[in-house]
KOLKESE-835327 format. One record per residue: x, y, z of N, C-alpha, C, O, CB in turn; residue in three letters. Coordinates in pm, whole numbers, plus 50000, padded with zeros to 5 digits. Glycine has a CB too. Layout:
KOLKESE-835327
XYZXYZXYZXYZXYZALA;...
***
This chain:
KOLKESE-835327
712901201725862713331209925937714821223325819714891234625770713901197926081MET;715731209525839716831214725775716681217525602717311226125541717951204625809ALA;715801209125551714641214025446713971225225427713531230225324713721208025453LEU;713941228625532712661239225468713691256125487713361266025422710641238425613THR;715001256225592716391261525575716701266425422716701277725373717451249825617VAL;716971252325363717751258425270716921259425188717181265525085718871253025228ALA;716001255325203714801258325054714011278525096713021283325042712711239425074ARG;714811284825191714521298125204715981302525208716031314225170713571302125331SER;717111298125236718831299525215718471305325044718921316125005720071279525236ALA;717641296824956717651293924828716891306624772717301313124676717021279824796THR;716081308724822715041318424756715871331024800715911340324720713281317724817ARG;716701332424948717071344924972718271345224911718921353724972717071348925105SER;719221338424782720251339624732719471343124582720161346824487721261327124757ARG;718261342024571718001343624379718061354824377718111359924489716571339224289ARG;718081361424292718321372624229716931385124216715901381724159718821366924092PRO;717041396024263715321404124287714671401924130715291399824026715411426624333PRO;713301403224147713081401124020713241422023974713111431424053711251390523997LYS;713581422523806713471433823729711811436123722710781430223687714251431423581THR;712301450423786710441451723783710221453823581711121458023508709651473323913PRO;708871449723536708691445823381707881468723379707131474923454706961423923336ARG;708511471823271708421486423224707201479723102707161470123025710251495523155ILE;706101493623150705231489823134704871496422981705631505722954704551491623249PRO;704141494322905704751494722721704441510922711704981517822624703531482622565LYS;703571516022806703501528122752704531540622849704291552422876701841531122745ALA;705871530522888706901536622904708551533222882709621536222934706631539023005ARG;708131526522789708821520322715710121531622586709471534522486707561511122650ARG;711021535122582711051541522473711241535722339712081526722331711841549222491ILE;710651538722239710301537922104711621542522018712141553622012708971547022077LYS;712041527721940713041538821850712581545221741711501542121693714241532921791ASP;713381555521686712431567021604712331560421432713011552321370713401586221607PRO;710961569721395710701558221264711821556621219712421545921224709771561821137ALA;712311568421164713391563021072714221554021129714361547021029714221573021019VAL;714981548021222715611541521263714831527121215715481519021149715851545721396ASP;713341524121252712061515921224712561514021053713011503221015710281525821263ARG;712461521720991712191520120843713501515620831713881504120807711711533220746GLY;714081524720849716091521620782716401500620836716941493320753717981538620955TYR;716041496120948715931486720984714861476320845715431469620759715461490021131GLN;713661477020853712651477620758713241470420603713321459620544712211494120748VAL;713581485120587714321484620430715761472420455715841462720379715091505120375VAL;716731474420560717761470320563717861450520568718711441620553718261479120678ASN;716121452520604715821437620661715221428620501714951416720486714301438820816TYR;715191439720405714401434320316715251431720188715041424020095713221443020297CYS;716561442820218717691443120100718181431020131718121422820039718891455320097VAL;718871425520280719581412520317718851401520254719391391420209719671410120473LEU;717331404720252716581388120237716501391220114716851380320069714991382220317GLY;716321397020032716371397819864718031392219789718391386219688716071417419819PHE;718601397719892720511385119817720371371819905721401365419883722911394519885PHE;719881367519959720321357120025719231346319936719341334419904720201358920205THR;718491353219920717481345019802717861347019677717241341019589715981349319795VAL;718781354219648718961357019515720421346319473721031341119379719191375319497ALA;720351348219660722581333219609722051326419657723011319019677724761333019690VAL;720931319219718720461306419763719251298419596719311287719534719401311219947LEU;718891303219591717871298619443718751292619415718931281219460717251308519315TYR;719661299119321720161294519284721191279219257721541272219163720141301719295PRO;721401280119442722061271019462721011258719485721291247019458722991274519565LEU;720031261819527719481250119592718401247319454717521238919473718691253719768ILE;718451253319332717631246719204719111243019122718751243919004716321260019101TYR;720371239919119720881237819060721871219419083722501210619023721301250619056VAL;721281224019226721661209519310720191199319347720371188219398722481214619483PHE;718641204819314717291198619309717961192819159718271180919151715641210119318SER;718141201819041717761193318935719201180118889719291173218788717351205518798SER;719991180918992721091175018917720881160619002721811152718985722761184018928SER;719841156219085719021146219123717911145719071717301135519104718841145819236VAL;717341152518999715771156418936715871143518810716851138818752715581177518852SER;714771141118804714871130418592715321141718537715441153118583712951123518466SER;715641135618398715921143618306714771150418234714681162118197716681137118228GLY;713771139018220712231149718136711971158918260711811170218214710281138418086TYR;711851159218387711061169718457712081180818422711581189418350710721167118628ALA;713571183118461714361192618412713851203018242713851215318238715721183218400ILE;713571196118153713391193918018711851206018046711671218218036713201173617958ALA;711011193918087709771202718077709641209018178708461210318211708591196818055SER;710781216118280710721233218379709671227918485708801235418528709891251618272GLY;709781213318529708631215218635709801207418739709691196618797706751206418600LYS;710951217418738712181219918887712101231918872712511240418792713981214518892VAL;711161231019013711331249919001712211250719156713201257819170709231262319007VAL;711711242919256713161242819364713461232919439714561232519494713211252519469LEU;712401221519457712751208519471713191196619406712971197119285712121205919504TRP;713731186319443713901174419341712651168119285711661167819358714681163019406PRO;712591161419129711211157819092711681145919025712531143818939710301168619001VAL;710941139519084711781123519065713231119619059714051118418968711451117918940GLY;713261117319249714461114819286715351104519206714861096019132714341111619409LEU;716931106319234717951096219129719021103219157718871113719220717691095018951ASN;720041100019127721731102519143722351089919038723011079819065722391099819341PHE;721961093918943722441085618803724121098318815725321097218836720821088118601GLU;723321106918792724161114718744725531115918811726691115818769723571125618736ALA;724881117318943726721116619025727741098519006728921095519028726341119119272TYR;726571090618958727161074519026727821078718825728981074818808725411053619096LYS;727211085318701728281083718626729381096418616730161096018521727731080218500THR;729491109018721730761113118714731771105718808732971107118783730741126818740ILE;731411098218911733091091818970733131083718913734081077118955733541086819111PHE;732251074218757732941062118751733581066818589734131060118500731821046518772SER;733361075918596734031084218414735031084818457735021087518577733621100818334SER;736211083118401737771085018421738101100218360738941107518412738711072018332PRO;737591102618281738031116918206737651127818343738491133918409736871120918031HIS;736341128218359736301138318477736721133718628736761142118719734841143218487ILE;737061119118651738081126418810739301128418745740151134118813738461114318975LEU;739661124718610741411130918602740931146118637741561152418722742461129718406ILE;739921151318578739771164018547739441167918691739961178818715738721167118430GLY;739071165318748739271167618889740491167518994740841177119063738581160118928LEU;741271150518991742131154418994742341166118970741771175819022742591149118955GLY;743341166118874743971181418797743181194118893743771201418973743341183118585ASN;741921194518866742411211318984742331208119117742031217719189741221226918980SER;742501197719171742761197719292744791197119294745421197119399741771183919360ILE;745381196719170746841200419220746601206219153747781207919124748111194419231PHE;745731216619032746391232119044745771243119127745751255219104746431238518907TYR;745261236319229744351244819323745241242919468744791249219564742511238219331ALA;745931238219481746621233519592748271237119539748851247719562746211216319624VAL;748701228219483749921235619419750401254019392751431260219416749781229719286VAL;748771259019318749051269819264749001280119430749641290119464747871272919125GLY;748231274219481747841286619634749251283319722749751292219790745931280919767ALA;750001266319714750841278719769752481281719734753411287719787750781277119922MET;752291275019631753131289019572753001300819504753931306519446753821286719507ILE;751631305319511751551320019503751641326419613752071337919610750481324419450GLY;751151319019767751341323819871752501318619931752391312220036750341322919936THR;753591320419881755221312719912755641329919842756071337219932755921291519785ALA;755611334119757756151348919661755041357019708755631366119767756191348119459LEU;754031358919716753051366219765754331366219901755351372719877751221358919773THR;754251361019999754461365120126755791372820121755831384520160754441353420222ILE;757251364320057758131370820023759301377719948760521377119933758161369320053LEU;757541388919883757551399019816756611407219866756371418019814757441396819694ALA;756041403119965755051419120081756101421620134756611432520107753591416620230ALA;756731413520221757461414920359758741427420411758931435720501758131400920367TYR;759441421820280760091433720243759331448820230759391459420294760621430120118PRO;758481443420098758381462420032757471468920131757071480420114757461465619844LEU;757131461220240756581469620423757491468720479757161463320584755391463420538SER;759171471620479759801474320517760701486520541761801486520485759901468120496ARG;760351497020617761321510620557762251511720501762521517520396761781517720621LYS;763021503920595764821502620572764641497920447765771501020408765911490920678ASP;764131492820349764351484820251764961498820122764341509320107762751474620219LEU;765751496620076766641510519983765601506319820765101495319800769241506619956TYR;765541514919751764171511319629763231504419661762961493919603764451503819507GLY;762251511519806761251502019800760191508919709759051505219735760731497819944ARG;760291517019620759031526319588759441527019442758641532519366758871542719676ARG;760431522719398760541518619234760771505819237761151500319133761711525519141PRO;760641499819332760111484519404758441479919309758071473619211759671488219631LEU;757931487419410756271488319418755811491419256754981487119176755661503019537MET;756811501019260756111507119092756121495518975755371491318886757251521819012PHE;757451492819029757871479818916756651469318927756121465018825759551470418964PHE;756211465119060755121456219049754131462218952754011457918838754501453419185LEU;753231475019014752261474218960752161476918816751031477218766751611480119023LEU;753441479318726753481476618535752661467218543751561470418587755011471218436ILE;752811455518514751741447418476749791452718491748841452718412752151434618572PRO;749941455718604748921455818630748221459718571747111455018545748791458418700THR;748991475318511747991491918413748731485018310747661481618259748411515318445LEU;749661479318225750201474718093749821459718106750171451618193751901477718066PHE;748811457717970748921443218029749681435917861749551440117746746901435218094SER;750221427517898751441428817752750341418617631750721418717514753681417017798ALA;749041410317665748291405317558748081385417559748391378317655749231411817417GLY;747781382717490747351365717490748661360917443749471354517510745941359717373ILE;748801365117303749891361217155751561365117261752301355317251749511378116951ILE;752161375917345753171380817393752821366317515753331355317491753181399517431PRO;752031368217626752101354117732751801339217636752201328117671750601355617875ASN;751381340717571751701324217503753231321517412753591309917394750301320617372TYR;753871330717370755261330317364756221327517432757141319617415755561337317342VAL;755841337817552756681334117619756411320117688757491314317703756901343917695VAL;755271312317737755151300917813756071291017724756961282917749753561296417836VAL;755241296717575755971286317478757931282317422758481271817388755221291217353GLN;758461297917439759971296317499760621294217609761831296117596760501303817486GLN;760231290517727759921283117844759561270017845759801265117955759041288517902LEU;759221264517790758951249217672757911245317819758061236017898760931233217611GLY;757041254417819755941247917933754951243117879754241234817936755321256818033LEU;754711248017743753181240217667753031227817718753821222017792753161237317493LEU;751901223517673751151210717740752071202317849752541190917841750721199717613ASN;752161213517965752481202218134751541213818198750971224418173754731200018235THR;751751206218276751121213218404751621227518476750761234818525751271202918512ARG;753161232018482753331240318498752551254418425752291265218478754331237418494TRP;752361251118324751931264418245750511270718290750171281318238751811260818083ALA;749611264118392748561262318456749031273118581748561284318602748231246018487ILE;749901267418642750441273018814751641285218758751791297418773751511255818941VAL;752201276618702753371290918678753391311318663754051320418712753871286918534LEU;752121309918558752641323218525751021327618575750471337518529753341326818341PRO;750591321518642749261330018726749751329218918749111330419022747241318018688ALA;751281326618883751601324619016751421334419145751481331819265752781322119005ALA;751221345019084751751354619256750361371519146750131373619027755101361419283MET;750021376319239748801389019259749711392519295750621387619362747391390619343THR;749351409219218750101422419284748781426919369748621435519455750761436419154VAL;748181420319327746711429719403747031420319549747011425819660744481426019304PHE;747321406219533748091401419708748651409219763748371414419870749171391119726ASN;749901411719668750681414719744751051433819809751991438919871751661407319672VAL;749501440019742749621451719807749231446719974749751448520084748571463719730ILE;747711437719909746831439820073748101429120203748481430620319744471428020057ILE;748291420320107749421413920242750951427820303751541430420408750561394720137THR;750981432820162752031446020266751551458020312752091468920330753261452820189ARG;750491454320328749831469120393749641458920540749821464620647747911478120296THR;749291444420543749131440320672750381437020760750381435820882748331429620665PHE;751541435720669752331436920795752831447120842753401446820951753241430620798TYR;752691461220751752751479220775752571480020887753371483620973751731489720709GLN;750271472920914750011471521013750251463321170750171466721288749371471420970LEU;750511453521111750761447921247752611442521272752871436921378749561433521260ASN;753361444121204754451443721251755361460121307756441465421280755041435921141ILE;754391462721382754991480521425757331477021410758221468721399754151486021713PRO;757011490421422759241495221345759011489121529759481477821543760401524121274ASP;758561493521625759111491121737759651475421813760441473921907758211497121801GLU;758701462621711759791456021771760331444921668760311432721687759321449821911LEU;760951453321524761791452821429763081456321543764081449721568761421463221293LEU;762531471921608763651473821719764331465921807765561465521808763321480621794GLU;763591459221885763691451922010763891434121939764081424022007762041455622119ALA;763801434721834764621422421789765841426621740766871419821734763971414121682GLY;765661439021703767591439221691768481440321772769671437521767768191448421629LYS;767681445821871768491446522028769081434222060770271432522089767491449622161VAL;767931423122050768261411622056769451401321999769671389822035767381409022030ASP;770101408821905771021399221802769641398621726769601386621755771891381721866GLY;768631400221666768381393121553768661395321394768921405221326767281392021567ALA;768521384221373769401393021239767601393621132766481390821174771381378221126SER;768091399020971766861404120896765501390720901764271390520908767461407920716ASN;766721380020893766051366220856765601359320972764731350720953766991356720783LEU;765981361221080766181356621183764541362521259763561357021310767751361521237ARG;765031378721224763221379121279762361377821142761401384821176762641397421370PHE;762131374721044760981374120923760971359821005760111362421088761361376020713PHE;761391346021035761011333721021760261336421191759051338421199762401320920982LEU;760971336221290760831339021425759371345521453758401339021493761991348321468SER;759391360721422758531369221432757581375721358756591380921410758971374821464ILE;757841375721223756781383221101755761368321065754571368021033757951390420917ALA;756861355421085756051351420977755271342021027754791333520951756721347020861LEU;754921341821214754051334821274753251341321316752281335221363754391328121351PRO;753221354921321752361368521319751141367021193750111373421214753531383321283LEU;751221358621060751151362220987750111348220900750211346220779752451367820965SER;749401341820970748541329920975747261336320945746391329120896748551321421114LYS;746911353020974745321352620847745821362620728745121370320661743371361720933PRO;747201360320721746951368220579747661354020474747581353320352748091387820566ILE;748211345620551748921334520479747421322120439747271313620351750391327120608ILE;746711326020533745091317820525744411323920426744011315320348744031318820664ALA;743871342120369743431345920312744391347420188743781349820084742891353520371VAL;746121346220175746151346020000745681328219959745351324019848748241350519928ASN;745771321320073745971302620002744611306219971744601308719850746341284120122MET;743601307520012741801308819974742461314719842742891308419745740391321620090LEU;742431327119860742191333219702742901326219610742271321619515742631348219678PHE;744371323819616744891317619527744261303619444744401300519326745941315919586TYR;743431295619568742871286419516742141284919489741811276919400742851280819536ALA;741101295819589740031295619404740411301219279739821301119171738611304219400VAL;741331305219309741591314219138741821303919062741211304518955743031326119109GLY;742651292219080742711283519090742071273819012742461270818899742631283919174GLN;741011268219071740081263119097739001266618986738171258518944739861266019224TRP;739111279018946737591281818869738391288018733737831295718654736221295618967ASN;739331284918724740311289618573739951276118498739861264218527742451292118596SER;739751285118371739791272418226740591278418115741111271818025738041268418143TRP;740661294118131740971298818008742491294017975742821286817880740761314318007PHE;743501300418089744761294618072745401279018037746451276817978745171297718174SER;744361268018096744571255217978743661253117841743741242217785744311241018055ALA;743171258817811742571259917685743151262917591742981257917480741741266517677MET;744211274217629745251282017531746551276917567747451280917493745271298817546ILE;746881269517655748161261117631748101247717638749151241217639749141264117717TYR;747171243017642746981225317671746051219617574744841220617554746281221017828LEU;747221211717509746001201617384745981194817447744771193817468746191194917231THR;746881181117565746911172917605745311177017670745091188417710748191169817668ASN;743991163017675743321159117722743231153917878742401155517967743211153717646THR;744741145817867744741142518023745381151418138745851148218248745421130018036ASP;745231162618080745951181018145744191186318201743651197118224746921197817940LEU;744021180818203742401190618111741851195518244741511185418306740761178018002TYR;741521211318349741241204718483739141203518471738231201218391742071218218646PRO;739321205918568737061198218573736481213518505735321213318465735821194718839LEU;736951221118498736131236318481736291231118297735321226018240737271256618560GLN;737891234018210737581228518103736571220918040735831223017944738241224418095LEU;736791206318164735861195118142734701196118126734221189318035735831187618219VAL;733601206618221732551212818260732071220718153730881219618126732781219718370LEU;732881229518077732641236818001732381233617880731481239117817733301243318007ARG;733161224317830732961213917719731771208617726731061208217626733891203217717GLU;731351203417853729891194417844728401205217849727271201717815729841182118006VAL;728791218117900727681230317908727831235917767726931243017723728001243218037LEU;729061232917685728661239917536728401231717440727921233717329729681248217473THR;728851219517508728171212017412726261210917341725611208517239728561200517475LEU;726151214517479724001218217502723681208917468722471211017460722911230117410GLY;723891194017423722651180117414723711172617336724861176117307720781182417310SER;722841157617301723601145817221724291145117104724091134817040722901137617194VAL;724931151817065725341148916923723991138516852724091127116896727041139916928ASN;723031139916774722711122416731723631119516633723501108116588721101118216659PRO;725101130316554725661119316450726831113116523727761107316466726171125816297ASP;726701115216682727881108216818727341095016839727981084616822727871117116997GLN;726051095916879725051084316864725211068016816725221057116871724211089416777VAL;725341074616643725461059816655724661052316578723921058716503725231055416777GLY;724621043416575723641029516617723051026616699722641015116684724001020016629SER;722681032116808721971031116924720211033616891719571039516805722661042517026MET;719911026416999718291021716991717741044017027718461053417061717671003317193SER;716391043616998715711052116999715841058117154716031069617195714471047616946ALA;715621043317235715521041117401716831043217448716841043917571715011025717454ALA;717421043817421718921042717493719201060817397719461069417480720331022717425GLU;719181064517297719671076817274718581088217382719191098417416719611079417092PHE;717181087417433716251090217512716991092617639716921103217701715221080217513ALA;717891080017685718301074117830719341080117799719301084917913718371057917878HIS;720751087217732721611097717704721591112817752722331118917830721571097817585ARG;719931118717641719431128217656719091134117787718921145917820718661126917593GLN;719011117917884718001127717964719601123918076720011130918169715751121118018ASP;719881117818052721161120318155721811129018117721971134618225722121110318179LEU;722171133018070723051145917979722411160018067723081168918120722481146817757PHE;721071158818064720971174618119720581172018278720001180818341719571185418026ASN;720881161118332720641159118492722231163118514722651171518594720051140618557LYS;723111153618409724881158918427725511170718451726421171918534725601157518320LEU;724831184718344725241197218375725011197618459725961204918490724981206618329ARG;724261195518594723861207218658724761200118798725171205718899721941211118664TYR;724861183418748726011180518884726951183018870727491188018969726321169018936ALA;727671181818766728971188918753729871198218823730911198218888728861193918673LEU;728431210618754728401223118877728781219619053729501224719138726661229018878ILE;728001209919048727991209719205728941202719276729121203319398726851204619255VAL;729631194819182730621195319203732181202919162733221199219217730441187219197VAL;732151211519083732451218319073732601230819185733451239719187732011217318992ALA;731331227919291731261245119359731701242019495732211250519568729511254319366MET;731461227719535731271224719662733391225319720733671233719805730171206519666LEU;734281218219678735521228619747735741240119792735461245119901736311230619692PRO;736411245419673735041264319781734301266319847734401276919909734061273419743PRO;733241258219872731511259620019732511255120106732321261120212729531245520019LEU;733981243920122733361233520166734611242320282734461243520404733261215620083ILE;735981248320188736971259520250736631267620302737321269620403737651265620188ALA;735481277620282735581288920266735131292020448735561302820487734661294220128TYR;734541285920527733941286120642734971284020729734881287920845732881277520655PRO;736651274020660737451276220754738291284520770739111286420860737891269020770PHE;738051289320680739291304420684738481320020650739091329420599740771302220520VAL;737211320720683736241333920676737021341520816737271353520821734161329720699GLN;737301332520915737351339821073738541343921044739131349121139737231330721227ARG;739291343220913740561351720920740691363220838741601371020808741661344120890HIS;739011361320798738831376220688739041388420694739461396920615737781379220653PHE;738501388220854739011405620939739731412720940739951424320907739261408221039VAL;740571396221030742131405621019743111402120885744191408020890743251401221171LYS;742981396220804743421391720723743491403920562744231413520540742641378820731GLY;742601398820493742011408020359741181423620437740971433020359740501395720250ALA;740881424920545740051434420535740751444620611740641456520584738711431020576LEU;741501439820710742191452720779743711456220673744231467120648742701447720974ILE;744021445120638744921444620475744671454320437745501463320432744641434620351GLY;742821456620381743141465920214741941478920247741091484820181742521453220013SER;742551479320415742461494920412742791506120378741961515120369742531498020465LEU;744321508020347744901515620266744601513020074745161520419993746351513420319LYS;
***
């Protein structure tokens, strides 16, 4: 009896079913909207394939046999699966040193660049800063008139930075584009009323920046860190100009040397046998793709952790 009463009470609490609308009475989207959706999905699908296919092809080639790569048998999936190229990479001191140098340049460059950008952008966002417009124009001059390679090289040489790690980090320490985005972020997210309230409570400019403005800057800090880290990670031209010590080469420069080499030079092979020469050529074909995978993995791993800050950090900051 109690069970029956409970079942009846449960049935009584269930929400009434929504009556199904006959298909003939449903409101259909206009033909223009449906056509737009079809075109939109087609364009997005094309761009998705255009982005994903090279990534899948490079990864598949890196774990395929060199003969399959040279003969064009690798189209999408690996052929002759093996991981010899990755074993060679992680057992090569030269490549590991390049990987460590790239990590150093990316991390240190991102920290220095973000700190300088925040320190330059926050004062420029304050309306009470004397000479704000001339200072902003002074920052824009290098973006409008570039000095060129030779004057930059002479400056780095006179500073004694040639063939040091700081020759890679310091010349590209701050970007004016990031300063503009960060300044606009502060203008939109730190209202004047908040500054006035802080002054009423007795906060100095430094205290207001450290206690209020800086904690609200997490999105733009994350975006700047990503911009500078990716820029340093992909950079190779500065290292080619300023560095002659191969122990300081970043991974991108090592990758460039491997890619421009094209194939194993028979003159460098010496007295090796034909079988060993073929094995080296086979390994070389895979090594190029494996190095590309190793070089692009860190930005791909870091991007999802920063992506959620892009809307509030980069997009809102670049509105003006």
